[in-house]
Every structure is written in structure tokens, then in C-alpha cells.
A tleap script that builds the chain and sets N, CA, C and O, in Angstrom:
source leaprc.protein.ff14SB
mol = sequence {
  NMET ASN PRO GLU GLN ARG ALA LYS TYR LEU
  GLU THR TYR ASP ALA ILE ARG VAL THR HIE
  GLU SER SER ALA GLN GLU GLY GLN THR VAL
  ALA PRO SER ILE ASP GLU LYS VAL ASP LEU
  HIE PHE ILE ALA LEU VAL ASN VAL ASP GLY
  ILE LEU TYR GLU LEU ASP GLY ARG LYS PRO
  PHE PRO ILE ASN HIE GLY GLU SER ASN VAL
  ASP THR PHE LEU GLU ASP ALA VAL GLU VAL
  CYS LYS LYS PHE MET GLU ARG ASP PRO ASP
  GLU LEU ARG PHE ASN ALA ILE ALA LEU ALA
  SER CALA
}
set mol.1.N position { 21.863 -13.602 8.974 }
set mol.1.CA position { 21.287 -12.599 9.861 }
set mol.1.C position { 19.827 -12.949 10.144 }
set mol.1.O position { 19.121 -13.487 9.291 }
set mol.2.N position { 19.405 -12.637 11.336 }
set mol.2.CA position { 17.986 -12.806 11.644 }
set mol.2.C position { 17.232 -11.600 11.076 }
set mol.2.O position { 17.866 -10.645 10.627 }
set mol.3.N position { 15.881 -11.620 11.084 }
set mol.3.CA position { 15.119 -10.516 10.484 }
set mol.3.C position { 15.449 -9.146 11.080 }
set mol.3.O position { 15.523 -8.162 10.343 }
set mol.4.N position { 15.645 -9.063 12.377 }
set mol.4.CA position { 15.959 -7.781 13.003 }
set mol.4.C position { 17.317 -7.260 12.550 }
set mol.4.O position { 17.474 -6.065 12.299 }
set mol.5.N position { 18.296 -8.153 12.444 }
set mol.5.CA position { 19.623 -7.756 11.989 }
set mol.5.C position { 19.581 -7.281 10.535 }
set mol.5.O position { 20.219 -6.290 10.179 }
set mol.6.N position { 18.813 -8.009 9.687 }
set mol.6.CA position { 18.684 -7.592 8.283 }
set mol.6.C position { 18.032 -6.216 8.189 }
set mol.6.O position { 18.473 -5.369 7.412 }
set mol.7.N position { 16.981 -5.993 8.980 }
set mol.7.CA position { 16.291 -4.700 8.957 }
set mol.7.C position { 17.249 -3.583 9.354 }
set mol.7.O position { 17.305 -2.546 8.694 }
set mol.8.N position { 18.002 -3.793 10.428 }
set mol.8.CA position { 18.950 -2.779 10.895 }
set mol.8.C position { 20.014 -2.501 9.834 }
set mol.8.O position { 20.382 -1.350 9.595 }
set mol.9.N position { 20.501 -3.565 9.204 }
set mol.9.CA position { 21.504 -3.423 8.149 }
set mol.9.C position { 20.946 -2.599 6.993 }
set mol.9.O position { 21.604 -1.676 6.513 }
set mol.10.N position { 19.730 -2.929 6.543 }
set mol.10.CA position { 19.136 -2.216 5.417 }
set mol.10.C position { 18.818 -0.764 5.762 }
set mol.10.O position { 18.899 0.105 4.895 }
set mol.11.N position { 18.459 -0.490 7.014 }
set mol.11.CA position { 18.183 0.889 7.438 }
set mol.11.C position { 19.415 1.777 7.325 }
set mol.11.O position { 19.299 2.981 7.093 }
set mol.12.N position { 20.580 1.190 7.486 }
set mol.12.CA position { 21.813 1.980 7.485 }
set mol.12.C position { 22.635 1.803 6.212 }
set mol.12.O position { 23.739 2.339 6.113 }
set mol.13.N position { 22.113 1.057 5.234 }
set mol.13.CA position { 22.838 0.793 3.992 }
set mol.13.C position { 22.678 1.975 3.047 }
set mol.13.O position { 21.609 2.166 2.468 }
set mol.14.N position { 23.731 2.768 2.886 }
set mol.14.CA position { 23.669 4.015 2.119 }
set mol.14.C position { 23.325 3.806 0.650 }
set mol.14.O position { 22.660 4.654 0.055 }
set mol.15.N position { 23.754 2.709 0.053 }
set mol.15.CA position { 23.476 2.498 -1.371 }
set mol.15.C position { 21.970 2.429 -1.625 }
set mol.15.O position { 21.501 2.947 -2.637 }
set mol.16.N position { 21.219 1.815 -0.748 }
set mol.16.CA position { 19.761 1.751 -0.900 }
set mol.16.C position { 19.165 3.141 -0.721 }
set mol.16.O position { 18.299 3.542 -1.499 }
set mol.17.N position { 19.606 3.868 0.272 }
set mol.17.CA position { 19.087 5.208 0.525 }
set mol.17.C position { 19.334 6.112 -0.676 }
set mol.17.O position { 18.428 6.815 -1.125 }
set mol.18.N position { 20.554 6.095 -1.195 }
set mol.18.CA position { 20.903 6.949 -2.330 }
set mol.18.C position { 20.096 6.550 -3.568 }
set mol.18.O position { 19.597 7.417 -4.285 }
set mol.19.N position { 19.967 5.261 -3.819 }
set mol.19.CA position { 19.184 4.785 -4.963 }
set mol.19.C position { 17.730 5.191 -4.823 }
set mol.19.O position { 17.117 5.648 -5.788 }
set mol.20.N position { 17.176 5.031 -3.640 }
set mol.20.CA position { 15.784 5.416 -3.406 }
set mol.20.C position { 15.587 6.903 -3.628 }
set mol.20.O position { 14.640 7.309 -4.302 }
set mol.21.N position { 16.465 7.718 -3.073 }
set mol.21.CA position { 16.330 9.165 -3.223 }
set mol.21.C position { 16.444 9.598 -4.685 }
set mol.21.O position { 15.709 10.480 -5.128 }
set mol.22.N position { 17.356 8.985 -5.431 }
set mol.22.CA position { 17.507 9.386 -6.837 }
set mol.22.C position { 16.322 8.906 -7.668 }
set mol.22.O position { 15.869 9.631 -8.554 }
set mol.23.N position { 15.811 7.713 -7.411 }
set mol.23.CA position { 14.661 7.238 -8.185 }
set mol.23.C position { 13.395 7.989 -7.803 }
set mol.23.O position { 12.495 8.130 -8.631 }
set mol.24.N position { 13.304 8.470 -6.582 }
set mol.24.CA position { 12.132 9.242 -6.165 }
set mol.24.C position { 12.057 10.566 -6.902 }
set mol.24.O position { 10.982 11.159 -6.996 }
set mol.25.N position { 13.177 11.039 -7.424 }
set mol.25.CA position { 13.206 12.302 -8.157 }
set mol.25.C position { 12.893 12.118 -9.636 }
set mol.25.O position { 12.712 13.100 -10.355 }
set mol.26.N position { 12.827 10.868 -10.100 }
set mol.26.CA position { 12.512 10.588 -11.496 }
set mol.26.C position { 11.012 10.413 -11.656 }
set mol.26.O position { 10.272 10.435 -10.672 }
set mol.27.N position { 10.564 10.242 -12.885 }
set mol.27.CA position { 9.158 9.957 -13.112 }
set mol.27.C position { 8.460 11.057 -13.855 }
set mol.27.O position { 9.089 11.989 -14.357 }
set mol.28.N position { 7.141 10.941 -13.924 }
set mol.28.CA position { 6.341 11.862 -14.719 }
set mol.28.C position { 5.889 13.083 -13.937 }
set mol.28.O position { 5.491 14.082 -14.535 }
set mol.29.N position { 5.941 13.024 -12.634 }
set mol.29.CA position { 5.495 14.163 -11.838 }
set mol.29.C position { 6.608 14.602 -10.907 }
set mol.29.O position { 7.548 13.852 -10.641 }
set mol.30.N position { 6.492 15.801 -10.428 }
set mol.30.CA position { 7.476 16.335 -9.487 }
set mol.30.C position { 7.191 15.747 -8.112 }
set mol.30.O position { 6.051 15.766 -7.648 }
set mol.31.N position { 8.213 15.233 -7.471 }
set mol.31.CA position { 8.045 14.690 -6.125 }
set mol.31.C position { 7.774 15.823 -5.154 }
set mol.31.O position { 8.428 16.864 -5.220 }
set mol.32.N position { 6.811 15.635 -4.246 }
set mol.32.CA position { 6.536 16.698 -3.279 }
set mol.32.C position { 7.686 16.846 -2.292 }
set mol.32.O position { 8.458 15.914 -2.070 }
set mol.33.N position { 7.784 18.017 -1.715 }
set mol.33.CA position { 8.801 18.237 -0.698 }
set mol.33.C position { 8.473 17.372 0.515 }
set mol.33.O position { 7.311 17.042 0.749 }
set mol.34.N position { 9.476 17.012 1.272 }
set mol.34.CA position { 9.280 16.138 2.426 }
set mol.34.C position { 8.379 16.782 3.480 }
set mol.34.O position { 7.775 16.072 4.284 }
set mol.35.N position { 8.280 18.111 3.491 }
set mol.35.CA position { 7.449 18.819 4.466 }
set mol.35.C position { 6.019 19.050 3.982 }
set mol.35.O position { 5.161 19.477 4.755 }
set mol.36.N position { 5.762 18.767 2.704 }
set mol.36.CA position { 4.441 19.028 2.130 }
set mol.36.C position { 3.427 17.976 2.587 }
set mol.36.O position { 3.721 16.781 2.607 }
set mol.37.N position { 2.221 18.444 2.955 }
set mol.37.CA position { 1.152 17.522 3.339 }
set mol.37.C position { 0.586 16.915 2.062 }
set mol.37.O position { 0.174 17.645 1.160 }
set mol.38.N position { 0.562 15.587 1.977 }
set mol.38.CA position { 0.072 14.880 0.805 }
set mol.38.C position { -1.183 14.113 1.199 }
set mol.38.O position { -1.171 13.353 2.168 }
set mol.39.N position { -2.266 14.309 0.452 }
set mol.39.CA position { -3.529 13.661 0.766 }
set mol.39.C position { -3.627 12.268 0.155 }
set mol.39.O position { -4.549 11.523 0.485 }
set mol.40.N position { -2.721 11.907 -0.707 }
set mol.40.CA position { -2.756 10.606 -1.361 }
set mol.40.C position { -1.850 9.636 -0.627 }
set mol.40.O position { -0.819 10.027 -0.079 }
set mol.41.N position { -2.239 8.370 -0.618 }
set mol.41.CA position { -1.421 7.370 0.045 }
set mol.41.C position { -1.777 5.986 -0.468 }
set mol.41.O position { -2.697 5.832 -1.271 }
set mol.42.N position { -1.057 4.992 -0.009 }
set mol.42.CA position { -1.279 3.610 -0.398 }
set mol.42.C position { -1.915 2.851 0.748 }
set mol.42.O position { -1.646 3.114 1.920 }
set mol.43.N position { -2.765 1.904 0.386 }
set mol.43.CA position { -3.273 0.938 1.352 }
set mol.43.C position { -3.034 -0.446 0.760 }
set mol.43.O position { -2.740 -0.577 -0.428 }
set mol.44.N position { -3.157 -1.460 1.578 }
set mol.44.CA position { -3.061 -2.835 1.101 }
set mol.44.C position { -4.282 -3.596 1.598 }
set mol.44.O position { -4.722 -3.415 2.733 }
set mol.45.N position { -4.815 -4.440 0.742 }
set mol.45.CA position { -5.881 -5.350 1.133 }
set mol.45.C position { -5.268 -6.743 1.171 }
set mol.45.O position { -4.682 -7.198 0.188 }
set mol.46.N position { -5.405 -7.415 2.309 }
set mol.46.CA position { -4.777 -8.714 2.493 }
set mol.46.C position { -5.771 -9.691 3.102 }
set mol.46.O position { -6.700 -9.296 3.806 }
set mol.47.N position { -5.561 -10.969 2.821 }
set mol.47.CA position { -6.361 -12.032 3.409 }
set mol.47.C position { -5.508 -12.712 4.474 }
set mol.47.O position { -4.484 -13.319 4.163 }
set mol.48.N position { -5.931 -12.607 5.726 }
set mol.48.CA position { -5.212 -13.237 6.828 }
set mol.48.C position { -6.187 -14.145 7.564 }
set mol.48.O position { -7.164 -13.682 8.152 }
set mol.49.N position { -5.910 -15.434 7.521 }
set mol.49.CA position { -6.736 -16.425 8.221 }
set mol.49.C position { -8.219 -16.301 7.863 }
set mol.49.O position { -9.087 -16.411 8.729 }
set mol.50.N position { -8.500 -16.071 6.571 }
set mol.50.CA position { -9.879 -16.032 6.106 }
set mol.50.C position { -10.606 -14.725 6.344 }
set mol.50.O position { -11.828 -14.669 6.206 }
set mol.51.N position { -9.878 -13.663 6.700 }
set mol.51.CA position { -10.476 -12.338 6.914 }
set mol.51.C position { -9.787 -11.350 5.969 }
set mol.51.O position { -8.561 -11.341 5.858 }
set mol.52.N position { -10.584 -10.519 5.293 }
set mol.52.CA position { -10.063 -9.481 4.416 }
set mol.52.C position { -9.801 -8.229 5.246 }
set mol.52.O position { -10.725 -7.631 5.797 }
set mol.53.N position { -8.523 -7.838 5.328 }
set mol.53.CA position { -8.134 -6.671 6.107 }
set mol.53.C position { -7.628 -5.570 5.191 }
set mol.53.O position { -7.013 -5.829 4.157 }
set mol.54.N position { -7.901 -4.343 5.591 }
set mol.54.CA position { -7.340 -3.152 4.966 }
set mol.54.C position { -6.214 -2.667 5.863 }
set mol.54.O position { -6.421 -2.423 7.051 }
set mol.55.N position { -5.020 -2.528 5.294 }
set mol.55.CA position { -3.872 -2.005 6.035 }
set mol.55.C position { -3.599 -0.599 5.542 }
set mol.55.O position { -3.262 -0.396 4.375 }
set mol.56.N position { -3.744 0.365 6.423 }
set mol.56.CA position { -3.587 1.775 6.092 }
set mol.56.C position { -2.749 2.408 7.196 }
set mol.56.O position { -3.172 2.453 8.351 }
set mol.57.N position { -1.580 2.888 6.848 }
set mol.57.CA position { -0.674 3.461 7.836 }
set mol.57.C position { -1.226 4.671 8.556 }
set mol.57.O position { -0.698 5.062 9.597 }
set mol.58.N position { -2.295 5.282 8.015 }
set mol.58.CA position { -2.891 6.439 8.683 }
set mol.58.C position { -3.908 6.029 9.739 }
set mol.58.O position { -4.409 6.876 10.477 }
set mol.59.N position { -4.215 4.743 9.816 }
set mol.59.CA position { -5.188 4.265 10.791 }
set mol.59.C position { -4.462 3.482 11.881 }
set mol.59.O position { -3.428 2.870 11.615 }
set mol.60.N position { -4.990 3.496 13.101 }
set mol.60.CA position { -4.266 2.882 14.215 }
set mol.60.C position { -4.303 1.353 14.238 }
set mol.60.O position { -3.586 0.734 15.023 }
set mol.61.N position { -5.126 0.738 13.388 }
set mol.61.CA position { -5.230 -0.718 13.394 }
set mol.61.C position { -5.801 -1.180 12.052 }
set mol.61.O position { -6.388 -0.379 11.324 }
set mol.62.N position { -5.634 -2.484 11.711 }
set mol.62.CA position { -6.212 -3.001 10.466 }
set mol.62.C position { -7.737 -2.932 10.502 }
set mol.62.O position { -8.348 -3.105 11.556 }
set mol.63.N position { -8.350 -2.678 9.341 }
set mol.63.CA position { -9.799 -2.614 9.222 }
set mol.63.C position { -10.295 -3.951 8.690 }
set mol.63.O position { -9.861 -4.397 7.629 }
set mol.64.N position { -11.199 -4.591 9.418 }
set mol.64.CA position { -11.764 -5.880 9.040 }
set mol.64.C position { -12.904 -5.644 8.055 }
set mol.64.O position { -13.888 -4.982 8.383 }
set mol.65.N position { -12.766 -6.195 6.838 }
set mol.65.CA position { -13.806 -6.068 5.812 }
set mol.65.C position { -14.579 -7.374 5.632 }
set mol.65.O position { -15.286 -7.536 4.637 }
set mol.66.N position { -14.459 -8.286 6.558 }
set mol.66.CA position { -15.262 -9.513 6.504 }
set mol.66.C position { -14.492 -10.723 5.994 }
set mol.66.O position { -13.287 -10.676 5.748 }
set mol.67.N position { -15.239 -11.801 5.848 }
set mol.67.CA position { -14.639 -13.067 5.444 }
set mol.67.C position { -14.174 -13.037 3.997 }
set mol.67.O position { -14.741 -12.345 3.151 }
set mol.68.N position { -13.122 -13.812 3.736 }
set mol.68.CA position { -12.577 -13.974 2.398 }
set mol.68.C position { -11.817 -15.290 2.385 }
set mol.68.O position { -11.615 -15.904 3.433 }
set mol.69.N position { -11.399 -15.722 1.221 }
set mol.69.CA position { -10.545 -16.909 1.125 }
set mol.69.C position { -9.744 -16.798 -0.170 }
set mol.69.O position { -9.934 -15.861 -0.946 }
set mol.70.N position { -8.861 -17.744 -0.394 }
set mol.70.CA position { -7.984 -17.650 -1.561 }
set mol.70.C position { -8.767 -17.674 -2.867 }
set mol.70.O position { -8.323 -17.105 -3.864 }
set mol.71.N position { -9.921 -18.321 -2.873 }
set mol.71.CA position { -10.712 -18.406 -4.098 }
set mol.71.C position { -11.513 -17.143 -4.381 }
set mol.71.O position { -11.788 -16.843 -5.542 }
set mol.72.N position { -11.893 -16.396 -3.346 }
set mol.72.CA position { -12.748 -15.218 -3.536 }
set mol.72.C position { -12.047 -13.901 -3.224 }
set mol.72.O position { -12.659 -12.838 -3.316 }
set mol.73.N position { -10.766 -13.962 -2.854 }
set mol.73.CA position { -10.060 -12.769 -2.402 }
set mol.73.C position { -10.132 -11.623 -3.407 }
set mol.73.O position { -10.445 -10.493 -3.030 }
set mol.74.N position { -9.846 -11.896 -4.678 }
set mol.74.CA position { -9.833 -10.817 -5.669 }
set mol.74.C position { -11.206 -10.162 -5.779 }
set mol.74.O position { -11.310 -8.936 -5.788 }
set mol.75.N position { -12.251 -10.966 -5.861 }
set mol.75.CA position { -13.602 -10.413 -5.950 }
set mol.75.C position { -13.955 -9.631 -4.693 }
set mol.75.O position { -14.576 -8.571 -4.777 }
set mol.76.N position { -13.569 -10.141 -3.535 }
set mol.76.CA position { -13.843 -9.449 -2.272 }
set mol.76.C position { -13.106 -8.114 -2.211 }
set mol.76.O position { -13.664 -7.106 -1.777 }
set mol.77.N position { -11.849 -8.117 -2.651 }
set mol.77.CA position { -11.063 -6.884 -2.648 }
set mol.77.C position { -11.648 -5.863 -3.625 }
set mol.77.O position { -11.646 -4.665 -3.344 }
set mol.78.N position { -12.144 -6.327 -4.758 }
set mol.78.CA position { -12.767 -5.424 -5.739 }
set mol.78.C position { -13.982 -4.738 -5.121 }
set mol.78.O position { -14.198 -3.547 -5.348 }
set mol.79.N position { -14.772 -5.467 -4.348 }
set mol.79.CA position { -15.947 -4.869 -3.710 }
set mol.79.C position { -15.541 -3.767 -2.730 }
set mol.79.O position { -16.215 -2.741 -2.643 }
set mol.80.N position { -14.453 -3.968 -1.999 }
set mol.80.CA position { -13.958 -2.936 -1.084 }
set mol.80.C position { -13.500 -1.720 -1.889 }
set mol.80.O position { -13.791 -0.583 -1.518 }
set mol.81.N position { -12.786 -1.959 -2.989 }
set mol.81.CA position { -12.323 -0.854 -3.836 }
set mol.81.C position { -13.500 -0.068 -4.405 }
set mol.81.O position { -13.452 1.160 -4.473 }
set mol.82.N position { -14.544 -0.760 -4.810 }
set mol.82.CA position { -15.734 -0.074 -5.330 }
set mol.82.C position { -16.321 0.863 -4.283 }
set mol.82.O position { -16.755 1.967 -4.608 }
set mol.83.N position { -16.335 0.425 -3.022 }
set mol.83.CA position { -16.858 1.283 -1.949 }
set mol.83.C position { -15.996 2.528 -1.789 }
set mol.83.O position { -16.518 3.620 -1.567 }
set mol.84.N position { -14.668 2.367 -1.901 }
set mol.84.CA position { -13.775 3.525 -1.828 }
set mol.84.C position { -14.117 4.521 -2.936 }
set mol.84.O position { -14.205 5.724 -2.694 }
set mol.85.N position { -14.306 4.009 -4.145 }
set mol.85.CA position { -14.559 4.883 -5.292 }
set mol.85.C position { -15.941 5.527 -5.205 }
set mol.85.O position { -16.122 6.647 -5.683 }
set mol.86.N position { -16.915 4.851 -4.609 }
set mol.86.CA position { -18.261 5.408 -4.458 }
set mol.86.C position { -18.287 6.585 -3.485 }
set mol.86.O position { -19.182 7.426 -3.561 }
set mol.87.N position { -17.325 6.652 -2.579 }
set mol.87.CA position { -17.281 7.760 -1.617 }
set mol.87.C position { -17.129 9.109 -2.297 }
set mol.87.O position { -17.661 10.115 -1.827 }
set mol.88.N position { -16.392 9.125 -3.418 }
set mol.88.CA position { -16.166 10.374 -4.150 }
set mol.88.C position { -16.122 10.037 -5.637 }
set mol.88.O position { -15.041 9.889 -6.206 }
set mol.89.N position { -17.290 9.914 -6.274 }
set mol.89.CA position { -17.332 9.473 -7.677 }
set mol.89.C position { -16.665 10.433 -8.665 }
set mol.89.O position { -16.371 10.036 -9.793 }
set mol.90.N position { -16.421 11.676 -8.272 }
set mol.90.CA position { -15.754 12.626 -9.163 }
set mol.90.C position { -14.229 12.562 -9.061 }
set mol.90.O position { -13.528 13.176 -9.865 }
set mol.91.N position { -13.718 11.823 -8.080 }
set mol.91.CA position { -12.269 11.694 -7.899 }
set mol.91.C position { -11.722 10.703 -8.925 }
set mol.91.O position { -12.187 9.567 -9.007 }
set mol.92.N position { -10.742 11.134 -9.697 }
set mol.92.CA position { -10.164 10.282 -10.731 }
set mol.92.C position { -8.814 9.700 -10.340 }
set mol.92.O position { -8.282 8.843 -11.046 }
set mol.93.N position { -8.258 10.152 -9.231 }
set mol.93.CA position { -6.922 9.675 -8.815 }
set mol.93.C position { -7.072 8.424 -7.980 }
set mol.93.O position { -7.014 8.472 -6.752 }
set mol.94.N position { -7.264 7.308 -8.649 }
set mol.94.CA position { -7.418 6.023 -7.967 }
set mol.94.C position { -6.772 4.955 -8.836 }
set mol.94.O position { -7.059 4.868 -10.030 }
set mol.95.N position { -5.905 4.146 -8.248 }
set mol.95.CA position { -5.251 3.061 -8.956 }
set mol.95.C position { -5.300 1.804 -8.099 }
set mol.95.O position { -5.372 1.878 -6.872 }
set mol.96.N position { -5.261 0.664 -8.751 }
set mol.96.CA position { -5.210 -0.605 -8.035 }
set mol.96.C position { -4.189 -1.501 -8.702 }
set mol.96.O position { -4.108 -1.562 -9.929 }
set mol.97.N position { -3.418 -2.189 -7.900 }
set mol.97.CA position { -2.414 -3.132 -8.394 }
set mol.97.C position { -2.592 -4.420 -7.617 }
set mol.97.O position { -2.718 -4.397 -6.392 }
set mol.98.N position { -2.604 -5.537 -8.314 }
set mol.98.CA position { -2.688 -6.846 -7.656 }
set mol.98.C position { -1.320 -7.510 -7.716 }
set mol.98.O position { -0.707 -7.600 -8.780 }
set mol.99.N position { -0.858 -7.965 -6.585 }
set mol.99.CA position { 0.387 -8.731 -6.533 }
set mol.99.C position { -0.011 -10.181 -6.306 }
set mol.99.O position { -0.544 -10.528 -5.252 }
set mol.100.N position { 0.250 -11.031 -7.302 }
set mol.100.CA position { -0.199 -12.418 -7.227 }
set mol.100.C position { 0.836 -13.313 -7.914 }
set mol.100.O position { 1.613 -12.861 -8.755 }
set mol.101.N position { 0.824 -14.559 -7.542 }
set mol.101.CA position { 1.709 -15.498 -8.203 }
set mol.101.C position { 1.167 -15.823 -9.590 }
set mol.101.O position { -0.041 -15.778 -9.823 }
set mol.102.N position { 2.061 -16.146 -10.491 }
set mol.102.CA position { 1.653 -16.433 -11.885 }
set mol.102.C position { 1.147 -17.850 -12.004 }
set mol.102.O position { 0.760 -18.279 -13.091 }
savepdb mol mol.pdb
quit
């Protein structure tokens, strides 16, 4: 299958939907109702062609945070995260996860 066919297949694959829904109900906290407004969300920081971008689904386009490269990406991303945390120093609900090759 090409990427579009795989996406369409996965969108309609009930086993994934059922598994996702059941796992979303597990965990340490109660999952919010689908209609509830949630102020928390995920963003991704990525290096594309030597530019550090912030990908946030609530924004209409990627945010350019300047130059980066494979050698400095982690340090550059940490600086962006520090700026996020400085915006509200009393906010404790902040997590960061790095996805990297071993």
C-alpha cells in the first residue's frame, strides 16, 4: 500500500480504535470527557534542514526557533523548553521526552 492507502486503512481499522479507547481509560488520572476543554497539549521540537521548529497543532504553522544541527539539537531544544518554563515559573505541569536513536 502507498502511504495514503495505509492511512485510510488505519483510520478505519476497528482493532486500533478499540485498543486506543480502552488504553485511554487506563492510567493514573481520569481521562477528560471528549467535550471538555483541556489546556494541556503536546508539541514537538524538530530539526528540519538545519532549522529548529516547534510543531504545535494549536498554531497555524510551524514556529521557527533558529538554526540548529544534529550536534546541537538537544541543547537548542533545551533552550526553547527553558523559555516555555520561564513564561510561568509556578506551573509544575511540564514534561519533556526525547526520542533519539541509541
